[in-house]
Backbone as JSON Lines, residues from 0, in Angstrom:
{"i":0,"aa":"M","n":[70.39,191.98,-189.78],"ca":[70.14,190.7,-189.45],"c":[69.96,191.18,-187.47]}
{"i":1,"aa":"K","n":[69.4,190.92,-186.68],"ca":[68.82,191.55,-185.88],"c":[69.39,191.2,-184.43]}
{"i":2,"aa":"S","n":[70.06,191.9,-183.92],"ca":[70.79,191.19,-182.67],"c":[70.24,190.15,-181.48]}
{"i":3,"aa":"A","n":[70.97,189.73,-180.35],"ca":[70.03,188.78,-179.77],"c":[69.71,189.46,-178.57]}
{"i":4,"aa":"A","n":[68.6,189.24,-177.96],"ca":[67.65,190.13,-177.26],"c":[69.06,190.57,-175.71]}
{"i":5,"aa":"P","n":[69.36,191.0,-174.84],"ca":[69.6,190.84,-173.55],"c":[69.22,190.12,-172.79]}
{"i":6,"aa":"R","n":[70.57,189.03,-172.23],"ca":[69.59,188.2,-171.41],"c":[69.35,188.66,-169.59]}
{"i":7,"aa":"T","n":[68.82,188.05,-169.31],"ca":[67.82,188.65,-167.64],"c":[69.14,187.9,-166.56]}
{"i":8,"aa":"P","n":[69.04,188.45,-165.61],"ca":[70.47,188.24,-164.44],"c":[69.75,186.37,-163.99]}
{"i":9,"aa":"I","n":[68.98,186.4,-164.43],"ca":[68.14,184.81,-163.77],"c":[68.89,183.54,-164.48]}
{"i":10,"aa":"D","n":[68.39,184.41,-166.51],"ca":[69.12,183.5,-167.11],"c":[70.51,182.88,-167.21]}
{"i":11,"aa":"R","n":[71.12,184.27,-166.8],"ca":[72.56,184.28,-165.95],"c":[72.72,183.37,-165.66]}
{"i":12,"aa":"T","n":[72.17,183.28,-163.88],"ca":[72.44,182.23,-162.98],"c":[72.8,180.96,-163.61]}
{"i":13,"aa":"M","n":[71.03,180.99,-164.27],"ca":[71.01,179.75,-164.36],"c":[72.37,178.49,-165.39]}
{"i":14,"aa":"A","n":[72.01,179.76,-166.83],"ca":[73.63,179.19,-167.31],"c":[75.16,178.79,-166.45]}
{"i":15,"aa":"L","n":[75.66,179.62,-165.13],"ca":[76.46,179.6,-164.61],"c":[76.8,178.51,-163.56]}
{"i":16,"aa":"R","n":[74.94,178.17,-163.03],"ca":[74.98,176.93,-162.57],"c":[74.64,175.34,-162.97]}
{"i":17,"aa":"R","n":[74.77,175.53,-164.32],"ca":[74.67,174.55,-165.47],"c":[76.07,174.46,-165.69]}
{"i":18,"aa":"L","n":[77.24,175.03,-166.11],"ca":[77.98,175.07,-166.11],"c":[78.9,174.8,-165.31]}
{"i":19,"aa":"R","n":[78.81,175.36,-163.83],"ca":[79.33,174.47,-162.55],"c":[79.02,172.37,-162.51]}
{"i":20,"aa":"T","n":[77.99,172.55,-162.77],"ca":[77.23,171.17,-162.7],"c":[78.08,170.52,-163.39]}
{"i":21,"aa":"L","n":[77.8,170.84,-165.18],"ca":[78.9,169.89,-165.83],"c":[80.55,170.17,-165.32]}
{"i":22,"aa":"T","n":[81.33,171.39,-164.78],"ca":[82.15,171.46,-164.67],"c":[82.47,170.19,-163.18]}
{"i":23,"aa":"L","n":[81.99,170.27,-162.36],"ca":[81.98,169.32,-161.02],"c":[81.85,168.02,-161.97]}
{"i":24,"aa":"G","n":[80.93,167.61,-162.39],"ca":[80.74,166.57,-163.1],"c":[81.64,165.72,-164.05]}
{"i":25,"aa":"T","n":[82.06,166.66,-164.59],"ca":[83.46,165.84,-165.53],"c":[84.65,165.28,-164.7]}
{"i":26,"aa":"A","n":[84.35,166.94,-163.36],"ca":[86.1,166.53,-162.86],"c":[86.06,165.43,-161.65]}
{"i":27,"aa":"L","n":[84.95,164.52,-161.31],"ca":[84.54,163.54,-160.71],"c":[84.21,162.69,-161.44]}
{"i":28,"aa":"A","n":[83.97,162.62,-163.1],"ca":[83.47,161.1,-163.95],"c":[84.91,160.92,-164.11]}
{"i":29,"aa":"G","n":[86.1,162.32,-163.84],"ca":[87.62,161.57,-164.38],"c":[88.28,161.02,-162.95]}
{"i":30,"aa":"A","n":[88.26,161.86,-162.19],"ca":[88.69,161.19,-161.09],"c":[88.14,159.76,-160.49]}
{"i":31,"aa":"L","n":[86.76,159.11,-160.26],"ca":[86.63,157.6,-160.73],"c":[86.87,157.33,-161.71]}
{"i":32,"aa":"G","n":[86.77,157.44,-162.71],"ca":[87.44,157.0,-163.74],"c":[89.4,156.16,-163.84]}
{"i":33,"aa":"M","n":[89.87,157.13,-163.04],"ca":[91.38,156.94,-163.2],"c":[91.13,156.11,-161.86]}
{"i":34,"aa":"V","n":[90.9,156.3,-161.05],"ca":[91.11,155.04,-159.32],"c":[89.97,153.71,-159.61]}
{"i":35,"aa":"G","n":[89.33,153.93,-161.3],"ca":[89.0,152.38,-161.9],"c":[89.94,151.82,-162.22]}
{"i":36,"aa":"F","n":[90.21,152.47,-163.2],"ca":[91.86,151.98,-164.06],"c":[93.12,151.79,-163.43]}
{"i":37,"aa":"G","n":[93.21,152.65,-162.34],"ca":[94.54,152.35,-162.05],"c":[93.64,150.83,-160.97]}
{"i":38,"aa":"S","n":[92.7,150.08,-160.42],"ca":[92.15,149.47,-159.62],"c":[92.22,148.28,-160.29]}
{"i":39,"aa":"V","n":[91.99,148.5,-161.55],"ca":[91.95,147.43,-162.33],"c":[93.77,146.76,-163.08]}
{"i":40,"aa":"A","n":[94.22,147.3,-163.1],"ca":[95.77,147.75,-163.6],"c":[96.58,146.93,-162.49]}
{"i":41,"aa":"A","n":[95.88,146.99,-161.43],"ca":[97.1,146.81,-160.15],"c":[96.3,145.16,-160.09]}
{"i":42,"aa":"L","n":[95.43,144.86,-159.98],"ca":[94.42,143.7,-160.02],"c":[95.14,142.72,-160.35]}
{"i":43,"aa":"T","n":[95.15,143.32,-161.93],"ca":[95.45,142.0,-163.09],"c":[96.74,142.13,-163.6]}
{"i":44,"aa":"Y","n":[97.79,143.14,-162.61],"ca":[99.29,143.37,-163.18],"c":[100.11,142.83,-162.51]}
{"i":45,"aa":"A","n":[100.54,141.26,-162.11],"ca":[101.11,140.36,-161.54],"c":[102.62,141.17,-161.37]}
{"i":46,"aa":"G","n":[103.24,142.43,-162.26],"ca":[104.78,142.19,-162.56],"c":[105.77,141.42,-163.46]}
{"i":47,"aa":"K","n":[106.7,141.89,-163.45],"ca":[107.78,141.34,-164.09],"c":[108.49,140.55,-163.12]}
{"i":48,"aa":"A","n":[108.99,139.27,-163.92],"ca":[109.29,138.0,-162.85],"c":[110.93,138.48,-163.21]}
{"i":49,"aa":"S","n":[111.8,138.25,-162.0],"ca":[113.35,138.59,-162.44],"c":[114.01,137.41,-162.32]}
{"i":50,"aa":"T","n":[114.44,136.62,-163.32],"ca":[115.43,135.76,-163.29],"c":[116.38,135.38,-162.54]}
{"i":51,"aa":"T","n":[117.16,136.77,-163.1],"ca":[119.24,136.95,-162.42],"c":[118.66,137.8,-161.56]}
{"i":52,"aa":"G","n":[120.18,137.43,-161.03],"ca":[120.05,138.69,-159.4],"c":[120.47,140.27,-160.15]}
{"i":53,"aa":"G","n":[120.45,140.84,-158.75],"ca":[121.03,142.04,-158.84],"c":[122.55,142.34,-159.71]}
{"i":54,"aa":"T","n":[123.18,143.38,-159.86],"ca":[124.58,142.97,-160.7],"c":[125.29,145.08,-159.79]}
{"i":55,"aa":"V","n":[126.06,144.58,-159.71],"ca":[126.66,145.81,-159.1],"c":[128.06,146.76,-159.95]}
{"i":56,"aa":"A","n":[127.92,147.49,-160.3],"ca":[128.71,148.43,-161.08],"c":[129.89,148.38,-160.62]}
{"i":57,"aa":"D","n":[131.3,148.06,-160.48],"ca":[132.67,149.04,-160.51],"c":[132.97,149.76,-161.05]}
{"i":58,"aa":"N","n":[132.7,150.91,-160.49],"ca":[133.75,152.35,-161.95],"c":[134.52,152.8,-160.87]}
{"i":59,"aa":"S","n":[135.14,151.86,-159.65],"ca":[136.36,152.45,-159.33],"c":[137.69,151.81,-159.28]}
{"i":60,"aa":"S","n":[139.15,152.12,-159.22],"ca":[140.22,150.33,-159.36],"c":[139.89,150.33,-158.09]}
{"i":61,"aa":"P","n":[140.48,149.01,-157.91],"ca":[140.95,149.25,-156.08],"c":[142.38,149.65,-155.82]}
{"i":62,"aa":"T","n":[142.73,150.21,-154.94],"ca":[143.65,150.37,-154.28],"c":[144.3,149.27,-153.86]}
{"i":63,"aa":"T","n":[144.24,148.12,-152.8],"ca":[144.6,146.71,-152.25],"c":[143.27,145.8,-152.61]}
{"i":64,"aa":"T","n":[144.16,144.93,-152.4],"ca":[143.2,143.59,-153.28],"c":[143.68,143.24,-152.65]}
{"i":65,"aa":"T","n":[142.18,141.82,-151.88],"ca":[142.57,141.47,-149.98],"c":[142.51,139.27,-150.75]}
{"i":66,"aa":"S","n":[142.57,138.0,-150.57],"ca":[142.52,137.47,-150.57],"c":[141.18,136.69,-149.77]}
{"i":67,"aa":"P","n":[140.11,136.11,-149.88],"ca":[139.82,135.28,-149.21],"c":[139.94,134.85,-148.65]}
{"i":68,"aa":"D","n":[139.66,134.49,-146.78],"ca":[140.42,133.69,-146.23],"c":[139.28,132.23,-146.51]}
{"i":69,"aa":"T","n":[140.22,131.81,-146.8],"ca":[140.02,130.06,-147.52],"c":[140.15,128.97,-145.98]}
{"i":70,"aa":"S","n":[140.63,129.95,-144.8],"ca":[140.24,128.35,-143.83],"c":[139.3,127.58,-143.55]}
{"i":71,"aa":"S","n":[138.09,128.55,-143.87],"ca":[136.18,128.88,-143.65],"c":[135.69,128.55,-144.44]}
{"i":72,"aa":"T","n":[134.62,127.7,-144.45],"ca":[133.69,127.79,-145.63],"c":[132.55,127.79,-145.36]}
{"i":73,"aa":"A","n":[131.17,128.77,-145.89],"ca":[130.08,128.85,-145.42],"c":[129.7,127.51,-146.26]}
{"i":74,"aa":"T","n":[128.5,127.05,-145.48],"ca":[127.8,126.18,-146.14],"c":[126.56,126.14,-145.78]}
{"i":75,"aa":"A","n":[125.57,125.91,-146.32],"ca":[124.41,126.08,-146.23],"c":[123.32,124.75,-146.41]}
{"i":76,"aa":"T","n":[122.61,124.14,-145.5],"ca":[121.61,123.34,-145.89],"c":[120.77,123.72,-145.84]}
{"i":77,"aa":"P","n":[119.44,122.51,-146.69],"ca":[117.9,123.1,-147.25],"c":[117.4,122.8,-146.15]}
{"i":78,"aa":"S","n":[116.77,124.03,-145.85],"ca":[115.56,123.28,-144.92],"c":[114.3,122.82,-145.97]}
{"i":79,"aa":"A","n":[113.37,122.32,-144.82],"ca":[111.76,122.36,-145.25],"c":[111.35,123.21,-145.82]}
{"i":80,"aa":"S","n":[110.33,123.44,-147.17],"ca":[109.83,124.62,-147.91],"c":[108.77,125.03,-147.14]}
{"i":81,"aa":"T","n":[108.38,126.28,-147.19],"ca":[107.86,127.12,-146.74],"c":[106.91,126.74,-146.97]}
{"i":82,"aa":"S","n":[105.37,127.06,-146.86],"ca":[103.92,127.69,-147.01],"c":[104.68,127.99,-148.37]}
{"i":83,"aa":"S","n":[104.73,128.43,-149.06],"ca":[104.86,129.36,-150.44],"c":[105.08,127.97,-151.51]}
{"i":84,"aa":"G","n":[105.99,127.31,-151.01],"ca":[106.61,126.43,-151.84],"c":[107.82,126.92,-152.02]}
{"i":85,"aa":"S","n":[108.46,127.93,-151.96],"ca":[110.21,128.23,-151.83],"c":[111.31,127.69,-151.2]}
{"i":86,"aa":"S","n":[112.58,127.33,-151.25],"ca":[112.88,127.03,-150.24],"c":[114.4,127.88,-150.61]}
{"i":87,"aa":"L","n":[115.28,127.6,-149.35],"ca":[116.54,128.38,-149.07],"c":[117.71,127.48,-150.11]}
{"i":88,"aa":"Q","n":[118.85,128.88,-151.01],"ca":[119.53,128.4,-152.09],"c":[120.97,127.89,-151.11]}
{"i":89,"aa":"A","n":[121.53,127.9,-151.46],"ca":[123.13,127.61,-151.07],"c":[123.45,129.02,-151.41]}
{"i":90,"aa":"A","n":[124.5,129.09,-150.65],"ca":[125.81,130.52,-151.36],"c":[126.79,129.97,-152.39]}
{"i":91,"aa":"S","n":[126.51,131.23,-153.04],"ca":[127.65,130.46,-154.69],"c":[129.24,130.55,-154.22]}
{"i":92,"aa":"Q","n":[129.03,131.89,-153.08],"ca":[130.74,132.27,-152.53],"c":[130.66,132.61,-151.86]}
{"i":93,"aa":"T","n":[131.81,133.01,-150.75],"ca":[131.53,133.26,-149.27],"c":[132.04,135.02,-149.78]}
{"i":94,"aa":"P","n":[131.52,135.76,-148.6],"ca":[131.48,137.35,-148.5],"c":[132.47,137.73,-148.53]}
{"i":95,"aa":"T","n":[133.38,138.59,-149.21],"ca":[134.59,139.13,-148.96],"c":[134.49,140.52,-148.88]}
{"i":96,"aa":"A","n":[135.59,141.34,-147.44],"ca":[135.7,142.2,-147.82],"c":[136.5,142.74,-148.74]}
{"i":97,"aa":"T","n":[136.05,144.68,-148.8],"ca":[136.66,145.26,-150.38],"c":[137.3,146.37,-149.52]}
{"i":98,"aa":"A","n":[138.21,146.97,-149.93],"ca":[138.35,148.05,-148.77],"c":[137.92,149.32,-150.67]}
{"i":99,"aa":"R","n":[137.14,148.85,-151.26],"ca":[136.52,150.47,-151.81],"c":[135.51,150.37,-152.01]}
{"i":100,"aa":"P","n":[134.41,151.89,-152.35],"ca":[133.58,152.31,-151.66],"c":[132.13,151.16,-152.57]}
{"i":101,"aa":"A","n":[131.33,151.34,-151.77],"ca":[130.54,150.28,-152.66],"c":[129.22,151.03,-153.44]}
{"i":102,"aa":"Q","n":[128.42,150.08,-154.12],"ca":[127.73,150.99,-155.13],"c":[126.61,150.58,-155.49]}
{"i":103,"aa":"V","n":[125.06,150.94,-155.39],"ca":[123.71,150.13,-155.2],"c":[123.13,150.88,-156.97]}
{"i":104,"aa":"T","n":[122.83,149.79,-158.06],"ca":[122.44,150.51,-158.6],"c":[121.03,150.25,-159.18]}
{"i":105,"aa":"T","n":[119.57,150.94,-159.17],"ca":[118.99,150.55,-159.61],"c":[118.46,150.89,-160.75]}
{"i":106,"aa":"G","n":[116.96,149.96,-160.75],"ca":[116.3,150.53,-162.38],"c":[116.04,151.72,-162.26]}
{"i":107,"aa":"G","n":[115.91,152.02,-161.26],"ca":[114.74,153.52,-161.8],"c":[115.58,155.66,-161.85]}
{"i":108,"aa":"S","n":[115.04,156.06,-162.42],"ca":[115.67,157.22,-162.87],"c":[115.33,157.97,-161.97]}
């Protein structure tokens, strides 16, 4: 079996230029594809509607107990709807002060 003829410097330069062009084209096509898919996903996915309010986890034991001040009550009157059609709701309970530290929990990791 015969061995292949040695390549000239011009052949090597052209091969490297083709390889660089293919690499750059693949990278650009991948970036454009990512932007395209991301745009379509952002335009079509409205998100998840939450029907329940958030909860706060209480991992500490209370050191003191305070009773809510019952002498004053908070009331809310419904107002006219906003342009988006939503209106404010009345408060379900009066907020009270506690002696324990607050903790906020989110769904993120």
